[in-house]
C-alpha positions as CSV (number, residue, x, y, z in Angstrom):
1,M,91.1,130.3,84.2
2,D,87.7,131.8,83.5
3,I,87.0,132.3,80.1
4,V,83.8,134.3,79.1
5,V,82.5,135.5,75.9
6,Y,80.7,138.4,75.8
7,S,78.3,138.0,72.1
8,K,75.4,139.3,70.5
9,P,72.3,137.2,69.0
10,Q,73.3,136.6,64.9
11,C,76.9,137.6,65.9
12,V,78.5,135.3,62.9
13,Q,82.3,136.2,64.5
14,C,80.7,135.4,68.0
15,T,79.2,132.3,66.8
16,A,82.9,131.2,64.9
17,T,84.6,131.9,68.4
18,V,82.3,130.2,70.5
19,K,82.5,127.4,68.0
20,A,86.1,127.3,68.1
21,L,86.7,126.9,71.7
22,Q,84.1,124.2,72.1
23,T,85.9,122.4,69.1
24,K,88.9,122.5,71.2
25,G,87.3,121.9,74.3
26,I,87.5,124.7,76.4
27,K,85.5,125.5,78.8
28,H,83.9,129.1,78.8
29,S,80.6,131.1,79.6
30,V,78.3,133.1,76.9
31,V,77.0,136.0,78.4
32,D,74.5,138.0,75.6
33,L,75.0,141.9,76.2
34,T,72.0,142.5,74.7
35,Q,70.5,141.3,78.2
36,D,72.9,142.3,80.8
37,D,73.3,146.0,80.7
38,S,76.4,145.5,83.0
39,A,78.3,143.5,80.9
40,M,77.9,145.9,78.3
41,K,79.2,148.5,80.5
42,A,81.9,146.5,81.5
43,V,83.1,145.4,78.0
44,Q,82.5,149.1,76.7
45,S,85.1,150.4,79.6
46,M,87.6,148.1,78.3
47,G,87.5,150.5,75.0
48,Y,85.7,147.7,72.9
49,R,82.5,148.5,70.3
50,Q,82.2,145.2,68.6
51,A,81.4,141.9,69.5
52,P,82.5,139.5,70.7
53,V,84.7,140.2,73.5
54,V,86.5,137.4,74.8
55,V,88.1,138.1,78.6
56,A,90.6,134.8,79.3
57,G,92.2,135.5,82.5
58,S,94.1,139.0,82.2
59,H,94.3,138.9,78.3
60,H,90.9,140.1,76.5
61,W,90.3,140.7,72.6
62,S,87.8,141.6,70.3
63,G,86.8,139.7,67.1
64,F,87.3,136.0,65.9
65,R,91.0,135.8,67.0
66,P,91.8,131.7,66.3
67,D,95.5,132.8,67.0
68,M,94.6,134.1,70.9
69,I,91.9,131.2,70.9
70,D,95.1,128.9,70.4
71,Q,97.3,130.7,72.9
72,I,95.1,129.6,76.0
73,C,94.8,126.0,74.7
């Protein structure tokens, strides 16, 4: 499953999400929403207005969600 974390610089929840994924050994990629207009539009089209947005297969959520990270382990 491909996991993508859409984040912004100096975002505390974004940093916590990435660290949690790394700690659990979950492979993921990070996309900076301030540098990628198409990614920003895609995230907004899903209804999200805050970072991070995590897309894991057909599941997605916003914010630091350890419970959701545990589900994708």
